[in-house]
Every structure is written in structure tokens, then in C-alpha cells.
C-alpha positions in Angstrom: 0.3 3.7 -59.3 -1.7 3.3 -56.1 -2.5 -0.2 -54.7 -5.2 -0.8 -52.1 -7.6 -3.4 -50.8 -11.4 -3.7 -51.4 -13.0 -6.9 -50.1 -11.4 -9.9 -51.8 -10.1 -7.6 -54.6 -6.7 -5.8 -55.0 -7.1 -2.5 -56.8 -4.2 -0.9 -58.7 -5.1 2.4 -60.2 -3.4 5.3 -62.0 -4.0 8.2 -59.7 -4.6 11.2 -61.9 -6.1 14.5 -60.7 -8.2 15.1 -63.8 -11.0 12.5 -64.3 -11.3 13.5 -67.9 -7.8 12.1 -68.6 -9.2 8.6 -67.7 -11.3 8.5 -70.9 -10.1 5.7 -73.2 -10.0 7.9 -76.3 -7.9 10.6 -74.6 -4.3 10.3 -76.0 -2.9 11.7 -72.7 -4.1 8.6 -70.9 -1.1 6.4 -70.0 -3.3 3.3 -70.1 -6.4 2.2 -72.0 -7.9 1.0 -68.7 -6.4 2.9 -65.8 -7.9 0.7 -63.0 -6.9 -2.9 -62.5 -9.0 -5.1 -60.2 -7.2 -8.3 -59.3 -9.6 -11.1 -58.1 -7.3 -13.9 -57.3 -8.0 -14.2 -53.6 -10.9 -16.3 -52.2 -11.0 -14.5 -48.9 -10.8 -10.9 -47.8 -7.5 -9.3 -48.8 -5.5 -7.8 -45.9 -2.1 -6.7 -47.3 -0.6 -5.6 -50.7 2.8 -4.4 -51.8 4.2 -3.7 -55.3 7.8 -4.9 -55.8 10.5 -2.3 -56.3 10.9 -3.5 -59.9 7.2 -2.8 -60.6 6.8 -6.2 -62.3 5.1 -8.1 -59.5 2.6 -7.6 -56.6 2.5 -9.6 -53.4 -0.8 -9.8 -51.6 -2.1 -11.6 -48.6 -5.6 -12.4 -47.2 -7.3 -13.2 -43.9 -6.8 -17.0 -44.3 -3.0 -16.7 -44.6 -2.7 -17.1 -48.3 0.1 -15.1 -50.0 0.0 -14.7 -53.8 2.7 -13.2 -56.0 1.3 -12.1 -59.4 2.5 -10.2 -62.4 1.6 -6.6 -62.8 3.3 -5.9 -66.1 1.4 -8.6 -68.0 -2.1 -8.4 -69.4 -3.0 -11.8 -67.9 -1.6 -10.9 -64.4 -0.7 -14.6 -63.9 0.0 -15.9 -60.4 3.7 -16.7 -60.2 3.7 -18.1 -56.6 1.1 -19.0 -54.1 1.6 -20.0 -50.4 -1.5 -21.2 -48.7 -1.6 -21.2 -44.9 1.6 -19.2 -44.8 1.2 -18.4 -41.1 -0.8 -21.5 -40.1 -3.9 -20.0 -41.6 -3.7 -16.7 -39.8 -4.3 -13.3 -41.4 -1.4 -11.7 -43.3 -1.2 -8.1 -41.9 1.8 -6.8 -43.8 4.1 -7.7 -46.7 7.6 -6.3 -47.6 9.9 -6.8 -50.6 13.7 -6.6 -50.4 15.4 -4.0 -52.7 16.2 -6.7 -55.3 12.6 -7.9 -55.7 13.8 -11.4 -54.9 12.8 -12.0 -51.2 9.4 -11.4 -49.5 8.7 -11.1 -45.8 5.2 -11.5 -44.5 3.8 -11.1 -41.0 0.6 -11.6 -39.1 -0.9 -13.3 -36.1 0.2 -16.8 -35.1 -2.9 -19.1 -35.2 -4.1 -19.5 -31.6 -1.8 -16.8 -30.2 0.4 -17.8 -27.4 -1.1 -21.3 -27.0 0.2 -22.5 -30.4 3.6 -23.1 -31.8 4.3 -21.5 -35.1 5.6 -18.5 -36.9 4.0 -15.0 -36.9 6.5 -13.8 -39.6 8.4 -15.5 -42.5 11.0 -14.4 -45.0 11.5 -16.5 -48.2 12.6 -16.3 -51.8 9.4 -15.8 -53.7 10.4 -17.7 -56.8 11.3 -20.9 -55.0 9.4 -20.6 -51.7 12.6 -21.5 -49.7 12.8 -19.9 -46.3 15.9 -17.6 -45.9 16.2 -17.3 -42.1 14.3 -17.4 -38.9 12.5 -14.2 -37.7 12.1 -13.4 -34.0 8.6 -13.9 -32.5 6.6 -11.2 -30.6 4.3 -11.2 -27.6 1.1 -13.2 -28.2 2.5 -14.2 -31.6 1.2 -11.0 -33.3 3.2 -8.7 -35.6 1.6 -5.7 -37.1 4.2 -4.4 -39.6 7.7 -5.1 -41.0 10.1 -3.4 -43.4 13.1 -4.4 -45.6 16.2 -2.3 -46.0 16.2 -1.4 -49.7 20.0 -1.9 -50.2 22.7 -4.2 -49.0 23.7 -5.0 -46.3 20.2 -6.4 -45.9 18.2 -5.7 -42.7 14.7 -6.5 -41.7 12.6 -4.9 -38.9 9.5 -6.4 -37.4 7.0 -4.5 -35.1 4.9 -6.1 -32.3 1.2 -5.5 -32.1 1.1 -6.1 -28.4 4.6 -5.6 -26.9 5.4 -2.2 -28.4 8.8 -3.5 -29.4 10.9 -3.8 -32.6 13.0 -6.8 -33.6 16.1 -6.1 -35.8 17.4 -8.8 -38.2 20.4 -9.1 -40.5 21.0 -11.6 -43.3 20.4 -13.5 -45.4 19.8 -15.9 -43.8 18.0 -13.5 -41.5 18.6 -13.8 -37.7 17.8 -11.4 -34.9 20.5 -9.0 -33.8 20.6 -9.0 -30.0 20.7 -5.6 -28.3 24.0 -4.5 -26.8 24.3 -1.1 -25.1 20.9 -0.1 -26.3 21.6 -0.9 -30.0 19.4 -2.0 -31.7 16.9 0.3 -29.9 14.0 -2.1 -29.6 12.0 -0.4 -26.9 11.5 3.2 -27.7 7.7 3.1 -27.7 6.2 3.1 -24.2 2.8 1.5 -24.5 0.3 -0.1 -26.8 1.4 -1.5 -30.1 3.5 -0.4 -33.0 1.3 -0.1 -36.0 3.8 0.7 -38.8 7.5 0.6 -39.3 9.1 1.8 -42.6 12.6 2.1 -44.1 13.5 5.3 -46.1 14.2 4.7 -49.8 17.9 5.4 -49.2 18.1 2.9 -46.3 19.5 5.6 -44.0 16.6 5.9 -41.7 13.8 3.8 -40.1 10.6 5.3 -38.7 8.0 3.7 -36.5 4.6 4.9 -35.1 2.2 3.4 -32.7 -0.5 3.7 -30.1 1.5 6.0 -27.8 1.1 8.8 -30.5 4.9 9.0 -30.9 7.1 9.0 -34.0 10.5 7.4 -33.5 13.4 7.8 -36.0 16.3 5.2 -36.0 19.6 4.8 -37.9 18.9 2.4 -40.8 22.0 0.1 -40.5 21.9 -0.5 -36.8 18.5 0.6 -35.5 20.3 3.0 -33.2 17.9 5.6 -31.6 18.0 8.9 -33.4 15.1 11.1 -32.3 11.6 11.0 -31.0 8.5 13.2 -31.2 5.8 12.5 -28.6 2.0 13.4 -28.7 2.2 14.6 -32.3 -1.4 13.5 -32.8 -4.4 13.4 -30.4 -5.0 9.7 -31.1 -3.3 6.5 -32.3 -1.0 6.8 -35.3 -1.9 4.0 -37.7 0.5 4.5 -40.6 3.6 6.3 -41.8 5.2 6.7 -45.3 8.3 8.3 -46.8 8.4 10.7 -49.7 10.5 9.7 -52.7 13.4 11.9 -51.7 13.3 10.9 -48.0 12.9 14.6 -47.0 9.5 14.2 -45.4 7.3 11.6 -43.8 3.5 11.4 -43.7 1.5 10.1 -40.8 -2.2 9.0 -40.6 -4.0 9.1 -37.2 -7.2 8.2 -35.5 -7.7 11.9 -34.7 -8.9 12.4 -38.3 -5.8 14.2 -39.5 -2.7 13.6 -41.5 0.6 15.4 -40.8 3.8 15.9 -42.8 7.1 16.1 -41.0 10.4 17.3 -42.4 13.4 15.0 -41.8 16.5 17.0 -41.1 20.1 15.9 -41.7 20.8 15.5 -38.0 17.9 13.1 -37.6 15.4 15.4 -36.0 11.8 15.9 -37.1 9.6 19.0 -37.4 6.0 19.3 -38.4 5.4 21.2 -41.7 1.8 20.6 -42.6 -1.5 19.3 -41.1 -4.5 18.1 -43.2 -7.8 17.9 -41.4 -9.2 15.1 -43.5 -12.2 14.2 -41.4 -13.2 17.9 -41.0 -13.0 18.3 -44.8 -15.3 15.2 -45.3 -17.8 16.8 -42.9 -18.0 19.9 -45.1 -15.6 22.0 -43.1 -17.5 21.6 -39.9 -15.3 21.2 -36.8 -16.1 18.4 -34.3 -15.5 17.7 -30.7 -15.5 13.9 -31.0 -13.7 12.4 -34.0 -16.2 10.8 -36.4 -15.7 7.0 -36.5 -15.5 7.0 -40.3 -13.0 9.9 -40.3 -10.2 7.9 -38.6 -7.2 8.0 -40.9 -5.9 4.4 -41.0 -3.5 4.4 -44.0 -1.2 6.7 -46.0 1.2 6.7 -48.9 3.0 9.0 -51.3 2.1 8.7 -55.0 4.3 10.0 -57.8 7.0 10.6 -55.2 5.5 13.5 -53.3 1.7 13.5 -53.6 0.3 12.5 -50.2 -2.7 10.2 -50.0 -4.6 8.8 -47.1 -7.5 6.4 -46.5 -10.3 6.8 -44.0 -12.0 4.1 -42.0 -15.1 4.7 -44.1 -13.1 3.6 -47.2 -12.7 6.9 -48.9 -9.3 7.9 -50.2 -8.2 11.5 -49.9 -5.6 13.1 -52.2 -4.0 15.7 -50.0 -3.0 19.1 -51.6 0.5 20.3 -51.4 -0.6 23.9 -52.0 -3.7 25.7 -50.7 -6.1 23.8 -52.9 -8.9 21.5 -51.8 -8.5 17.8 -51.2 -9.8 15.4 -53.7 -11.9 12.5 -52.3 -12.0 9.2 -54.2 -15.1 7.3 -53.2 -17.0 4.2 -54.1 -18.2 1.0 -52.5 -16.5 -1.5 -50.3 -19.4 -3.9 -50.0 -21.5 -5.9 -52.6 -23.6 -3.6 -54.8 -27.2 -4.6 -54.8 -28.9 -1.7 -56.7 -28.4 0.3 -59.9 -30.5 3.2 -61.2 -30.0 5.8 -64.0 -31.1 9.4 -64.0 -30.7 10.4 -67.6 -32.0 13.9 -67.1 -29.1 14.7 -64.7 -26.6 12.6 -66.5 -25.9 10.5 -63.4 -26.5 7.0 -62.1 -26.7 5.7 -58.6 -25.6 2.5 -56.8 -26.4 1.1 -53.4 -24.6 -1.6 -51.4 -25.3 -4.0 -48.6 -23.8 -1.6 -46.1 -26.6 0.8 -46.8 -24.5 3.3 -48.7 -25.6 5.2 -51.8 -23.2 6.6 -54.4 -23.7 9.0 -57.3 -21.6 8.5 -60.5 -21.1 10.6 -63.6 -22.9 8.9 -66.5 -20.4 10.2 -69.1 -17.1 9.3 -67.5 -18.2 6.6 -65.2 -16.4 8.3 -62.3 -17.8 8.5 -58.7 -18.9 11.9 -57.7 -19.9 11.5 -54.1 -21.6 9.4 -51.5 -25.2 10.5 -50.6 -25.5 11.7 -47.1 -28.4 10.4 -44.9 -31.1 12.9 -44.0 -30.6 12.3 -40.3 -27.1 13.6 -40.6 -23.6 12.2 -41.3 -21.8 13.2 -38.1 -20.1 9.8 -37.8 -19.0 10.0 -41.5 -20.2 6.4 -42.3 -22.7 7.6 -44.9 -25.2 4.9 -43.9 -28.5 5.8 -45.5 -30.3 2.5 -44.8 -29.6 0.7 -41.5 -30.0 -2.6 -43.5 -28.8 -3.8 -46.8 -30.1 -1.9 -49.8 -32.3 -4.3 -51.9 -32.9 -2.1 -54.9 -32.9 1.4 -56.5 -35.2 3.1 -59.0 -35.5 6.6 -60.5 -38.7 8.5 -61.3 -37.8 10.4 -64.5 -40.7 12.9 -64.1 -39.2 14.4 -60.9 -35.6 13.1 -61.0 -36.2 11.4 -57.7 -34.2 8.4 -56.5 -36.0 5.8 -54.6 -34.1 3.2 -52.5 -35.5 0.3 -50.5 -33.6 -1.5 -47.8 -33.8 -4.2 -45.3 -34.7 -1.6 -42.7 -38.1 -2.0 -44.3 -38.1 1.6 -45.6 -38.3 3.5 -48.8 -36.2 6.6 -48.9 -36.6 9.4 -51.5 -33.8 11.5 -52.8 -35.0 14.3 -55.2 -32.0 15.4 -57.3 -29.7 13.2 -55.2 -30.5 14.8 -51.9 -31.9 12.3 -49.4 -35.0 13.7 -47.7 -36.3 13.2 -44.2 -39.6 11.7 -45.4 -39.5 7.9 -45.5 -42.1 5.3 -46.2 -42.5 2.4 -43.8 -43.0 -0.7 -46.0 -44.0 -3.0 -43.1 -42.2 -6.0 -44.8 -38.8 -6.8 -46.2 -38.4 -5.6 -49.8 -36.8 -7.7 -52.5 -36.8 -5.4 -55.5 -38.2 -2.1 -56.9 -38.9 -0.8 -60.4 -40.3 2.5 -61.7 -42.1 3.9 -64.7 -42.6 7.7 -65.2 -44.0 8.8 -61.8 -44.9 5.4 -60.3 -42.7 2.9 -58.5 -43.7 -0.6 -57.4 -41.9 -2.4 -54.5 -41.9 -6.2 -54.2 -41.8 -7.5 -50.6 -42.1 -10.8 -48.9 -45.7 -10.0 -48.1 -47.0 -8.3 -51.2 -46.7 -5.3 -53.5 -46.6 -1.6 -52.7 -47.2 1.3 -55.0 -45.2 4.4 -54.4 -45.6 7.9 -55.9 -43.6 10.9 -54.9 -44.4 11.5 -51.3 -47.1 8.8 -50.8 -47.6 5.1 -50.9 -50.5 2.7 -51.2 -51.4 0.0 -48.6 -49.5 -3.2 -48.9 -51.4 -5.5 -51.4 -51.2 -9.2 -50.5 -50.6 -11.7 -53.4 -50.8 -15.5 -53.4 -47.1 -15.9 -54.3 -43.7 -14.5 -53.3 -42.7 -11.7 -55.7 -39.0 -11.5 -56.8 -39.0 -9.2 -59.8 -41.1 -6.3 -61.1 -41.1 -3.8 -64.0 -43.4 -0.9 -64.9 -44.3 0.4 -68.3 -43.3 4.0 -69.4 -46.9 5.3 -69.0 -47.5 3.9 -65.5 -50.4 1.8 -66.7 -49.1 -1.8 -66.6 -47.1 -3.7 -64.0 -45.4 -7.0 -64.6 -44.4 -9.2 -61.6 -42.5 -12.5 -61.5 -42.2 -14.7 -58.5 -41.6 -18.1 -57.0 -44.6 -19.6 -58.8 -42.7 -19.5 -62.1 -45.3 -17.3 -63.7 -45.4 -13.7 -64.9 -48.4 -11.8 -63.5 -49.7 -8.8 -65.6 -51.5 -6.0 -63.7 -53.3 -2.9 -64.7 -52.8 0.2 -62.5 -56.2 1.2 -61.1 -55.6 4.3 -58.9 -53.7 3.1 -55.8 -54.3 -0.6 -56.5 -53.4 -3.2 -59.1 -55.9 -5.4 -61.0 -54.6 -8.6 -62.4 -55.5 -8.9 -66.2 -53.4 -11.9 -67.3 -50.9 -14.6 -66.2 -48.2 -15.9 -68.5 -48.1 -19.5 -67.4 -46.0 -22.5 -68.2 -43.3 -20.3 -69.7 -40.7 -20.9 -67.0 -39.6 -24.0 -65.1 -38.0 -22.1 -62.2 -38.8 -19.0 -60.1 -38.4 -15.7 -62.0 -35.8 -13.3 -60.6 -35.5 -10.6 -63.4 -37.8 -8.7 -65.7 -37.2 -6.0 -68.3 -39.6 -4.2 -70.6 -38.4 -3.0 -74.0 -38.5 0.8 -74.6 -41.2 0.5 -77.2 -43.3 -1.6 -74.8 -43.7 -4.5 -77.2 -41.4 -7.1 -75.6 -41.0 -8.4 -72.1 -37.9 -10.3 -71.1 -37.9 -12.6 -68.1 -35.1 -14.5 -66.5 -35.3 -17.4 -64.1 -32.8 -19.9 -62.6 -31.4 -20.7 -66.0 -33.5 -19.4 -69.0 -34.0 -16.0 -70.5 -37.4 -15.8 -72.3 -39.0 -13.0 -74.3 -42.7 -12.4 -74.6 -44.6 -10.4 -77.3 -46.8 -7.7 -75.8 -48.2 -6.3 -79.1 -51.9 -6.4 -79.6 -51.6 -8.6 -82.7 -49.8 -11.4 -80.9 -50.5 -10.9 -77.2 -48.2 -12.7 -74.8 -46.8 -15.1 -77.4 -43.3 -16.4 -76.8 -40.7 -14.8 -79.0 -37.9 -16.7 -77.2 -39.2 -19.7 -75.3 -37.6 -21.7 -72.6 -34.7 -23.9 -73.6 -33.4 -21.5 -76.2 -31.4 -18.9 -74.2 -30.4 -21.2 -71.4 -26.7 -20.7 -71.0 -26.5 -19.2 -67.5 -25.6 -21.9 -65.0 -27.0 -20.0 -62.1 -30.0 -17.7 -61.7 -30.5 -14.7 -64.0 -30.4 -11.7 -61.7 -30.8 -8.7 -64.1 -31.9 -7.8 -67.6 -31.6 -4.7 -69.8 -32.7 -3.7 -73.3 -30.5 -1.5 -75.5 -32.0 1.9 -76.3 -33.0 0.8 -79.8 -34.3 -2.6 -78.4 -32.0 -4.4 -80.8 -30.2 -6.4 -78.2 -30.9 -7.7 -74.7 -28.2 -8.1 -72.0 -28.6 -10.6 -69.1 -26.5 -10.9 -66.0 -26.4 -13.8 -63.7 -25.1 -15.1 -60.3 -22.6 -17.2 -62.4 -20.5 -14.0 -62.9 -21.5 -13.9 -66.6 -23.0 -11.4 -68.9 -24.7 -12.5 -72.1 -25.8 -10.3 -75.1 -28.8 -11.6 -77.1 -30.6 -10.6 -80.3 -34.2 -11.6 -80.9 -33.7 -11.5 -84.7 -30.7 -13.9 -84.5 -31.6 -16.3 -81.7 -28.8 -18.7 -82.3 -26.1 -16.1 -81.7 -24.9 -14.7 -78.4 -22.0 -12.8 -76.9 -20.6 -14.1 -73.7 -18.5 -12.1 -71.1 -17.4 -14.6 -68.4 -16.1 -13.4 -65.0 -17.7 -10.0 -65.4 -18.3 -9.6 -61.7 -16.9 -12.0 -59.0 -19.8 -13.2 -56.8 -22.4 -12.4 -59.4 -23.8 -9.6 -61.5 -26.5 -7.7 -59.6 -27.4 -4.8 -62.0 -27.1 -3.8 -65.6 -28.3 -0.7 -67.6 -27.6 0.8 -71.0 -26.3 4.4 -71.0 -28.8 6.8 -72.5 -28.0 9.9 -74.6 -25.3 8.3 -76.7 -24.8 8.4 -80.4 -27.2 6.2 -82.5 -25.7 2.8 -83.1 -23.5 3.0 -80.0 -24.0 0.5 -77.2 -22.5 1.7 -73.9 -23.5 -0.2 -70.7 -23.0 -0.1 -67.0 -22.9 -3.2 -64.8 -22.5 -3.7 -61.1 -21.9 -6.8 -59.0 -21.3 -8.5 -55.7 -17.6 -7.6 -56.0 -18.4 -3.9 -55.2 -17.1 -2.9 -58.7 -18.8 -0.7 -61.3 -17.9 -1.5 -64.9 -18.5 0.7 -67.9 -18.7 -1.3 -71.2 -18.6 -0.3 -74.8 -20.2 -3.2 -76.7 -20.5 -1.5 -80.0 -17.8 -3.3 -81.9 -18.7 -6.8 -80.6 -22.4 -6.3 -81.3 -21.7 -5.1 -84.9 -19.4 -8.0 -85.5 -21.7 -10.7 -84.1 -25.1 -9.4 -85.2 -24.2 -7.3 -88.2 
């Protein structure tokens, strides 16, 4: 199991090399759902550590809250919570003792040197009782700490500014003062110590820091054993031990990870170098390290499989043989756009950092991040310099269109971002497409986009929030802050208003979706989901009027019809998903807490077996969910 941080979430995933094994119906899969996203923190998570027993996880956030929660229960209940553990300062590292009874947490003392308080604490997690007094560091900042896994218990803390270690014994834990150079607290010469780790046997301690050195100590006394200097060309940010303590792994700002053999006499020797940043660049060497290629964390999974994380948020599974690295990618910022390309069996997502990702439509696994046309030499993958506001796919040409707050439309035929961009001239709010036509809503009007060209911006007397286009590129439906749905006919490079659905909503409209047969239009506002009949026999009559489907407590942000138009799904800023059926208006299926921070996109998966309802949803929590609603829909709506 690999645990890491993503925004406010803690992610614990079963790290398997074959994505196909993750399919729920595969008997080889060790878990029905191989990825757990824990959402118990209210602020950005900064530290996580699984207990040696594997039963609990301790995690901390930037406001100093530490939570201990169950990993081996389906509910993942919180067993202990300490708010303002370090006077409200960020928790930078967490460590468990070998008995899974005591926790040590460190960070920065609130206010630095000017305030009185602790920058590290050790306590019994089940009672919250402090079990000792840990030594303080310069400016009240500690970057890392480590527990000795066995008795006699020892605890080491590392300073972020004073490049010094502090050695403690207990419980209750008290500092062991140096005598004749033991404990060896000052083996690093400058900068800060970024990581200190005990070996699993407790025989060794290793520390790394800004001076690009690796220092090995004796585990019981912190006596100096050996030192390797300048092993990297930049700061070493993290270090990890293999399960048998025979090797250590380092991650550095020079874009590489190294593996070192630990010999019986306490000396170290380099055995392997992985050029992770160079691999992410496609094998191209570089003179200056790409900022996104800095390796800032590392760990061993399954005992001896090395893993590292880059500053750009991508996780690299490092090969032990001559094979290629495997890059695990995704989003680390709220997802604001979702589009499906059924012809290529992929779907795309875009986030508020301007990053686009391509996913496999069958397995739901991320395939890659799209590279910007201007180049990706910094390895940040920023396609839009502002937040992405929406995505749409043109089925006729398999072209992805993305709009962002840099006031541009970018086109990506077959998932390759082209140099040609369209200047919108106004901030976009949403985009929708038909067959070969896309319409962009902006704060100043509407824009028609076809492959390679765009119309002039058309001013409208209201502010448009949502838009949808029919499958034949003939009709456009727009909802806005005037609480009406405006119906337009496409006339060349302009739109001609042919009807207005008035008095159907009491609040501004934020979501629209047209059924696949073109006979029903769903609209969502600040509370209601309404459905309108577009058939010639009963034009624009209300199938579901306001006040009927009104269970969202915040605005409806997205809508999607199933492939057979039997059910409608709505997602809202209230974190909820609702499934509706126009034939049985009194029934509904509710999925609360689907996405923390709100649902931002939902689409049904095409090319599935008839009678099967598979769905994709994305949200402000940077998470992509793949749903199988078949059983629930059959049970509820027969």
C-alpha cells in the first residue's frame, strides 16, 4: 500500500504494475476498490504515516490538526483528533513507534522564535497524553523525525534551519546530551536536514539534507558511522529504507533518485541511478533541472520496489531491472472540465492549474498528461496559464477543445495540443459541442467554434452560464442569470434566437443537457432540475417542472442523460449526485458526499452493454470516480 497527499485528501492505493488487475471483476484483485481517498481534513494535508500494525493512519494538515483514523475498517472512523497540535502550525512529519501506541509529530512553531510553544510533540494516540518533552530547534522549525522501531525506544528530530539532529530516549522522552561527540548531532555542515529515517531493524539511522550529503549513524546511540558527500547535484529531499535494510533510496532536486547499498561495516556505495526528470521529458537530457522534475519524496513499496514523487505531482515506479519507469499521473487541483471521446475510448479532464489529463474509458486509469504545444521543458504540463473552465470533444474529428481563464480556446486533435489557439477576448464560463460545432459561453457573449476557426463574439443581453448543442449542429440552448433558457438556431457563423423558455426557473441556470434522441432538455439552477419537451407535438412543455426535483441544497453544476435516455443524473455544489427517471418522478437515487467541494462534471460511458449504466464523475476534490449504477437503477426504477 502506498499513502500520499493530494490537496485535503489522503490517498491510499494498492500499487500494482498491471492496470487491468484493478478491474473490480478480476479475481486477482486484492480489493474491490483498490484506491481509498480519505477526506477527513478541512485544510491541505501535509503529512501521513501508516502504523506498523497496518490498522491505523496518522495524518496532519497545514493548520496543525492531527487525525488518527482506521485503515482496516470500511467506515475509516476517526479514532483520535488533536486540533492545533502545534499551536496551529503546519504538521510536516509524523512517526509511529514500533508498537503502534505512540505518535510523534513535528512542524513549525507558530510565530517562529518570537513565540513560546512546541515544534514537536510525542503522545499516546489513544489517550492524547504527552509522554515526554522533545528538544526544540532553531527558529522553532523541525522538518522530520523518526522512531526506533524496537525497544529501547529512541526518537530523532531534524532541524529545518540549524542542520542539527536531536536524540531522545524514553518514554518519557528526554533529550540525550552529547558527550564526546555521541550522539553525533552536527554531521551536516549547512542548510537544513530534510529527512531522517530509522532502519526497520533499528540498527541504523540515515539523514539527508541541503548539503547534498548522506550520513549514517548507529541506531542505539546516534554515533557517527559514515558519510557520503555530494552524492547529488542538488538538495536531497527524502530518503527511505528497503524492507531488508540492505539499501536506501534518495530523492533529489537534481531530478534523479539513487539507490545505495548499506554494508555491514556501515559504509555506503551507490548501486543505481534513475533519471526520473529526463524520463518524463521523453529521454531528452537537460542543462537546467526542470522545476517540475525535482524529486521531493521517495519510498519502497512491497519491500523493495522504489517509488518517487516529482514536484509536478507525478509518481514514478522505478524499475529494478532494465525496464521503463511507470508514471502514475492525475490531478492535484480541482477538476473543472470533463469530456468524452468515444471514438478513441478515452476521456479528458482539466483542472484549475491549467493541466489536461487523458484517461482510459474502459479501465478508468490515467494514461498521460497532455503536453502544451509551446513545449514542456519545465515539466509542469501547464496547457492554459489560467484555470480551465470547460472541455468539449468534436466527434467528427476527435478534437478536444479546452477553454481557460487565459481567454483562449486550445485544440487537441487526437489528444495532441496544437499551436493554433483562438483568442476569445473574454473570460469563458463553459463550452459544449455537437458534431463539428462548439459554442463557448463568456462573460461578454457567445462564440461559435469549428475546427480551426471561430466566429466573432456575439453579444447577448444576459450573462450565459451553461450551453448545449444538438447532435446535428442546428440548435443551441443557453441558460444564464436571467433564469431563462434561450433557444437559438445556427445560421452560418451566427445564432438566431427562436424561442425563450420563460418562468421555468426561479434561479440562474448553471447546467443544461440534451437527451440523445433530441426530445428532452434538462436544466439545473440553484436548486431545481427541470425537464422540457422538445418534440414537435408538445414543444417546450414542462415534463418536470420546478418544485418537483428540488433536492439539491446548492446549485446544480452538471447534468447527463444515460445512453438510452432512461435516467438523468445531476451533480451539485452540495457534493451530491442524484439519479432521476422521468417516468417515475417521485423516485430518486441519492449519492451524498460524492465529491468533496462539489461535483463539477458527469458523463455516462458509451459503448457499454445494453442495460448497463456506467458513469464518470469529477469534482473539486481533484478525484475521478467511475460508477456502475446498473444494480441501483434496476432496483429503484425496475
